[in-house]
C-alpha positions as CSV (number, residue, x, y, z in Angstrom):
1,M,58.1,-37.0,33.5
2,K,54.6,-38.7,33.2
3,F,55.4,-41.5,35.9
4,L,55.6,-38.8,38.6
5,H,52.2,-37.1,37.1
6,T,50.6,-40.5,37.7
7,A,52.5,-40.9,40.7
8,F,50.8,-37.6,42.1
9,Q,47.0,-38.8,40.8
10,N,47.4,-41.8,43.0
11,M,48.4,-40.6,45.6
12,K,45.1,-38.3,45.6
13,K,42.7,-41.1,45.2
14,P,42.0,-42.1,48.8
15,F,41.4,-39.2,49.8
16,E,38.4,-38.5,46.8
17,K,34.6,-39.1,47.0
18,G,34.3,-42.8,47.7
19,G,38.2,-43.3,48.9
20,K,39.1,-44.8,52.3
21,F,40.2,-41.4,53.1
22,E,37.1,-39.7,52.7
23,K,37.0,-37.5,55.4
24,Y,40.4,-36.6,55.4
25,N,39.2,-34.9,51.6
26,K,41.3,-31.8,52.5
27,V,44.8,-33.3,52.2
28,I,43.8,-33.3,48.3
29,H,45.3,-29.3,48.9
30,G,48.2,-30.1,49.8
31,I,49.3,-32.9,47.7
32,D,48.0,-30.0,44.6
33,A,50.2,-27.8,46.2
34,F,53.4,-29.9,45.4
35,E,52.1,-31.2,42.5
36,T,51.5,-27.5,40.8
37,L,55.8,-27.2,41.6
38,M,56.2,-29.4,38.2
39,F,53.3,-29.5,36.5
40,T,50.9,-26.9,34.9
41,P,47.6,-27.1,36.9
42,D,44.8,-27.9,34.7
43,E,42.3,-26.1,36.3
44,V,40.5,-23.2,34.4
45,T,38.7,-20.5,35.8
46,H,34.6,-20.3,34.2
47,S,33.5,-17.4,34.8
48,G,34.1,-13.4,34.2
49,S,37.1,-12.1,32.3
50,H,40.7,-13.5,32.5
51,I,43.7,-13.8,31.2
52,R,45.5,-16.8,30.0
53,D,49.7,-16.2,30.4
54,G,53.0,-18.7,30.7
55,I,53.8,-18.3,33.7
56,D,52.1,-18.7,37.1
57,L,53.1,-17.7,40.8
58,K,55.2,-20.8,41.5
59,R,56.9,-19.9,38.3
60,T,57.6,-16.6,39.4
61,M,58.7,-17.7,42.5
62,S,60.9,-20.3,40.9
63,I,62.4,-17.5,38.9
64,V,63.3,-15.5,41.9
65,I,64.6,-18.7,43.9
66,L,67.0,-19.1,41.2
67,A,68.7,-15.4,41.3
68,M,68.9,-16.0,44.8
69,I,71.7,-19.7,44.4
70,P,74.2,-17.2,43.6
71,C,74.0,-15.7,47.0
72,L,73.4,-19.0,48.9
73,L,76.2,-20.8,47.0
74,F,78.7,-18.0,47.8
75,G,77.1,-17.1,51.6
76,M,78.6,-21.3,52.3
77,Y,81.8,-20.5,50.5
78,N,82.5,-17.2,52.2
79,A,80.7,-18.8,55.6
80,G,84.4,-21.4,55.6
81,Y,86.4,-18.6,54.5
82,Q,85.4,-16.4,57.2
83,H,86.0,-19.3,59.8
84,F,89.6,-20.1,58.6
85,R,90.5,-16.6,58.3
86,A,89.4,-16.0,61.9
87,L,92.4,-18.7,62.9
88,G,95.1,-17.0,61.1
89,D,96.7,-16.3,58.0
90,A,98.2,-20.0,58.0
91,A,95.2,-21.9,58.6
92,L,93.6,-19.2,55.6
93,A,96.8,-20.3,53.5
94,A,96.0,-24.1,54.3
95,A,92.8,-24.2,53.4
96,S,91.2,-25.4,49.9
97,F,88.1,-24.2,48.0
98,W,86.2,-27.5,49.5
99,D,87.0,-26.9,53.1
100,M,85.8,-23.7,53.3
101,F,82.9,-24.6,50.5
102,Q,82.0,-27.4,53.3
103,I,82.0,-25.5,56.3
104,G,79.0,-23.2,55.0
105,L,77.3,-26.3,53.4
106,I,77.3,-27.9,56.9
107,K,75.8,-25.2,58.7
108,V,73.5,-23.4,55.9
109,L,71.6,-26.4,55.1
110,P,69.8,-26.9,57.7
111,L,69.2,-23.3,58.2
112,V,67.3,-23.8,54.8
113,V,65.8,-27.2,55.8
114,V,64.5,-25.5,58.8
115,S,63.0,-22.5,57.3
116,Y,61.2,-24.9,54.7
117,G,60.2,-27.4,57.2
118,V,58.9,-25.1,59.8
119,G,57.4,-22.4,56.8
120,L,55.8,-25.1,55.0
121,G,54.3,-27.1,58.1
122,I,52.6,-24.0,58.7
123,E,51.0,-23.2,55.3
124,F,49.7,-26.9,55.3
125,A,48.5,-26.2,58.3
126,F,46.5,-23.4,57.3
127,A,45.6,-25.4,53.9
128,M,44.2,-27.6,55.4
129,L,42.1,-25.8,58.1
130,K,41.4,-23.0,55.2
131,G,40.7,-25.9,52.9
132,H,42.8,-24.9,50.1
133,S,46.4,-25.3,48.4
134,I,49.0,-24.2,49.8
135,E,50.3,-20.8,48.6
136,E,53.0,-20.1,47.3
137,G,54.6,-16.9,48.6
138,Y,56.7,-19.2,51.1
139,L,59.0,-20.8,48.1
140,V,60.9,-17.3,47.9
141,T,60.5,-16.3,51.9
142,G,61.7,-19.8,53.3
143,M,65.0,-19.4,50.9
144,L,65.2,-15.9,52.0
145,I,65.2,-16.4,56.0
146,P,67.9,-18.7,56.0
147,L,70.1,-15.5,53.4
148,I,69.9,-12.8,55.9
149,V,70.4,-14.5,59.5
150,P,74.2,-15.2,61.2
151,I,75.6,-18.3,60.1
152,D,75.4,-19.5,63.9
153,I,72.0,-18.6,65.2
154,P,70.5,-21.2,67.0
155,L,68.3,-23.3,64.7
156,W,65.7,-23.4,67.8
157,M,65.3,-19.4,67.3
158,L,65.2,-19.6,63.6
159,A,62.2,-21.6,63.5
160,V,60.7,-19.7,66.4
161,A,61.1,-16.4,64.0
162,V,59.8,-18.1,61.1
163,A,56.1,-19.2,62.9
164,F,55.9,-16.0,64.3
165,A,56.5,-14.2,60.5
166,V,54.3,-16.8,58.7
167,V,51.8,-16.6,61.1
168,F,51.3,-13.2,62.4
169,G,53.2,-11.6,59.4
170,K,50.8,-13.0,56.7
171,E,47.9,-15.7,58.2
172,V,46.5,-13.2,60.2
173,F,46.0,-10.9,57.6
174,G,44.5,-13.2,54.8
175,G,47.9,-15.6,53.6
176,T,50.1,-14.6,50.4
177,G,49.2,-11.5,48.9
178,M,47.5,-9.8,52.0
179,N,50.1,-9.3,53.9
180,I,51.5,-5.4,54.7
181,L,54.8,-6.6,55.8
182,N,58.0,-8.3,53.8
183,V,57.4,-11.6,55.7
184,A,61.2,-12.1,55.8
185,L,62.4,-8.7,57.4
186,T,59.4,-9.4,60.4
187,A,61.5,-12.4,60.8
188,R,64.3,-10.8,61.1
189,A,62.9,-7.7,63.0
190,F,61.5,-10.8,65.4
191,L,65.3,-11.7,65.8
192,F,66.3,-8.5,66.1
193,F,64.7,-7.4,69.1
194,A,63.4,-11.0,71.2
195,Y,67.0,-11.9,70.6
196,P,69.4,-9.3,70.1
197,T,72.7,-10.6,71.6
198,F,72.2,-13.9,68.9
199,M,71.5,-10.7,66.0
200,S,74.2,-7.7,67.1
201,G,77.9,-7.6,68.2
202,D,81.2,-9.5,66.7
203,K,81.3,-12.9,67.3
204,I,78.2,-14.2,65.8
205,W,78.8,-13.5,62.2
206,V,82.1,-15.9,62.1
207,H,81.3,-19.8,62.9
208,E,82.6,-20.8,66.4
209,G,83.1,-17.0,67.0
210,M,87.0,-15.3,67.1
211,T,90.1,-17.9,67.7
212,N,92.2,-15.1,66.8
213,D,92.4,-12.2,69.1
214,A,94.1,-10.0,66.1
215,I,90.8,-10.9,64.1
216,S,87.5,-8.9,65.0
217,G,84.3,-11.2,63.8
218,A,82.5,-7.2,63.8
219,T,80.8,-6.2,60.2
220,I,82.3,-3.1,58.4
221,L,78.9,-1.5,59.8
222,G,80.5,-2.2,63.4
223,D,83.3,-1.2,62.9
224,L,83.1,2.0,61.3
225,A,80.2,2.8,63.8
226,A,82.9,2.2,66.5
227,M,85.8,3.7,64.7
228,K,87.5,6.8,66.2
229,G,89.9,6.7,63.5
230,G,90.4,7.7,59.9
231,L,88.9,5.5,57.3
232,E,92.3,3.8,56.4
233,T,92.3,1.4,59.2
234,L,89.5,-0.4,57.5
235,R,90.2,-4.3,57.8
236,F,88.7,-4.3,54.0
237,S,89.5,-2.8,50.6
238,A,86.9,-2.2,48.2
239,Q,87.3,-5.3,46.0
240,E,86.8,-7.5,49.2
241,M,83.6,-5.5,49.8
242,F,81.7,-6.0,46.2
243,I,82.4,-9.7,46.2
244,G,81.9,-10.4,49.7
245,L,85.0,-11.3,51.6
246,I,83.7,-10.2,54.6
247,P,81.4,-10.8,57.9
248,G,77.9,-10.0,57.3
249,S,74.6,-12.4,57.3
250,V,74.5,-15.4,55.1
251,G,73.6,-14.7,51.7
252,E,74.1,-10.5,51.8
253,T,77.5,-10.4,51.7
254,S,78.7,-10.5,48.2
255,T,77.5,-7.7,45.7
256,L,78.1,-9.2,42.8
257,A,76.3,-12.3,43.2
258,V,73.4,-10.1,43.9
259,L,73.8,-7.9,41.3
260,I,74.3,-11.5,39.1
261,G,70.8,-12.6,40.7
262,A,69.0,-8.5,39.7
263,G,69.7,-9.1,36.6
264,I,67.5,-12.3,35.7
265,L,65.3,-10.8,38.2
266,L,65.2,-7.6,35.5
267,L,65.7,-9.6,32.1
268,T,62.9,-11.9,33.3
269,G,60.7,-8.8,34.2
270,I,59.9,-10.6,38.0
271,A,61.1,-7.1,39.8
272,S,60.9,-3.7,39.4
273,W,63.8,-1.6,37.9
274,R,62.0,2.3,39.6
275,I,62.4,0.8,42.6
276,M,65.9,-0.8,42.5
277,L,67.3,2.2,40.9
278,S,65.2,4.8,42.6
279,A,66.7,2.9,46.1
280,V,70.3,3.2,45.1
281,I,69.6,7.5,44.0
282,G,68.3,7.6,47.8
283,G,71.0,6.1,49.1
284,G,73.6,8.0,47.0
285,A,71.8,11.4,48.0
286,M,71.8,10.4,51.6
287,G,75.8,8.7,51.8
288,L,76.8,12.2,49.9
289,I,75.1,14.4,52.2
290,F,76.6,12.9,55.2
291,N,80.5,12.8,53.4
292,F,79.7,16.0,53.5
293,F,79.2,16.9,56.8
294,G,81.5,13.5,57.8
295,A,82.4,13.8,61.4
296,N,82.8,9.7,62.1
297,G,83.4,6.6,60.5
298,L,80.3,6.1,59.1
299,M,79.4,10.0,58.1
300,E,83.0,9.8,56.0
301,F,82.2,6.4,54.3
302,P,82.5,7.0,50.6
303,W,78.7,7.3,49.3
304,W,79.2,4.9,46.9
305,Q,81.2,2.0,49.3
306,H,77.7,2.2,51.5
307,M,76.1,0.5,48.5
308,L,78.3,-2.4,49.0
309,V,78.6,-3.4,52.3
310,G,75.9,-4.7,54.9
311,G,72.2,-5.4,53.5
312,F,71.5,-2.6,51.4
313,A,72.2,-4.4,47.8
314,F,70.1,-7.7,48.8
315,G,67.6,-6.0,50.2
316,V,66.9,-3.3,47.5
317,V,66.7,-6.5,44.9
318,F,65.1,-9.1,46.6
319,M,63.0,-7.6,49.7
320,A,62.2,-3.9,48.7
321,T,61.3,-5.7,45.0
322,D,58.2,-7.5,46.5
323,P,55.2,-7.6,44.7
324,V,52.9,-7.7,47.4
325,T,54.5,-5.3,50.0
326,A,55.8,-2.5,47.6
327,A,53.7,0.5,46.1
328,Q,52.2,-0.6,42.6
329,T,51.8,2.6,40.7
330,N,55.1,3.3,38.6
331,K,55.7,6.8,40.3
332,G,54.8,5.4,44.0
333,K,57.5,3.0,42.8
334,W,60.3,5.5,42.2
335,I,59.3,7.6,45.8
336,Y,59.2,4.2,47.8
337,G,62.5,2.9,46.0
338,F,63.9,6.3,46.6
339,L,62.9,6.7,50.2
340,I,63.8,2.8,51.2
341,G,67.7,4.2,50.0
342,F,67.4,7.2,52.0
343,M,66.1,6.1,55.1
344,A,68.6,2.9,55.1
345,I,71.9,5.4,55.0
346,M,70.1,7.6,57.8
347,I,69.4,5.0,60.3
348,R,72.6,3.5,59.3
349,V,74.5,6.9,60.8
350,F,72.3,7.8,63.0
351,N,71.9,4.9,65.2
352,P,74.7,2.9,66.3
353,A,73.3,0.5,68.8
354,Y,72.3,-1.4,65.3
355,P,74.3,0.2,62.0
356,E,72.0,-1.2,59.5
357,G,69.0,0.3,58.7
358,I,67.7,-1.6,55.2
359,M,65.7,-3.8,57.4
360,L,63.7,-1.1,59.2
361,A,63.5,1.1,56.0
362,I,61.8,-2.0,54.2
363,L,59.9,-2.7,56.7
364,F,58.9,1.7,57.7
365,M,58.0,2.2,53.7
366,N,55.7,-1.6,53.6
367,V,53.8,0.0,56.0
368,M,53.5,3.5,53.9
369,A,53.2,2.0,50.6
370,P,49.3,2.1,49.9
371,L,49.6,5.6,51.2
372,I,51.9,6.4,48.4
373,D,50.0,5.0,46.0
374,H,46.5,6.5,46.8
375,Y,48.3,10.0,46.1
376,V,49.5,9.0,43.5
377,V,46.0,8.0,41.6
378,E,43.9,10.9,43.5
379,G,46.8,12.9,42.0
380,N,46.3,11.3,39.0
381,I,42.1,11.9,39.4
382,K,42.7,15.3,39.9
383,K,44.6,16.2,36.5
384,R,42.4,14.3,34.2
385,L,39.1,15.8,36.2
386,K,41.2,19.5,35.5
387,R,41.7,18.8,31.7
388,S,38.4,17.5,31.3
389,T,36.3,20.9,33.2
390,V,39.1,22.7,30.9
391,K,38.0,20.8,27.5
392,T,33.8,21.3,28.5
393,A,34.5,25.0,29.2
């Protein structure tokens, strides 16, 4: 790898003091950003106390991306599977694994390229403007956004959403570490409210829409919201829901793939198990309440199956645990996660026009997280002061 390190150094020389392009020296910050993706930075703090650790922010982000790879790969396969399924049983039986995966690869890869291209381009422009290296936060966001959109979302629309999310969801607040809303969910919220016909309905969840009148392209939650009969008419089994062979956003359908990613995040200590567990408890509690008063498809839907469909599992594992926008205190994480799960299922049932609540629940709790931490800290201070007063007396 020495030749690669030398190549980076040679790229920076023309922009250094005395070089041919000295007046464009801010370009060095961009080169540094790409160099530190592969090499540990050779810079250290010069004053004040600090802790030296074996992992930096880029390595943390790399682990999160690794955890999302199972969702990405399965999303590619499922895109092709849903396409051939819509063509009919004969077409599905005749299609090979590669036929299915190839369709997903052709459709999903451009989404990833546009997401990273537009997002990193904007990050690079802000880095040049401010005179610092490209911030690492978008490494994860750039992968999250393609996984939470429909397979046939127009590329120009995705580019607009990415630009909006990066500029107004992060940079206006000061960049990575300063944003109050999850950037990927900001992009999805923008798409939903700006282009609702491309984010809801039957056709958008299956590549090239429906070609067989006997097969609906609606998600399970969409079916449940419109269901007037019993749950026995539901098209998918619990096993299919868990594996992910159902219509939905690119990377959100497979609970199995999400759990693999969750295992990686928990084993490496990157994500908070408190937020994940409390969100599941909150979602389960709300589901049980609706099961008790069941009066329609969504209310009668078994509470545990709510965890297997929509973006619930994906949102809880990869977005609710965002260390920047989540609660920071341990007690706050329990409250934060529980309310996300509780509200996500509540929004699903009470809002038939938008039968998926995890996005709105997480965004709302992102705003409330600082307030939760404030009251947790204040409560701890009062307890300590009270103990101190008692001992003094």
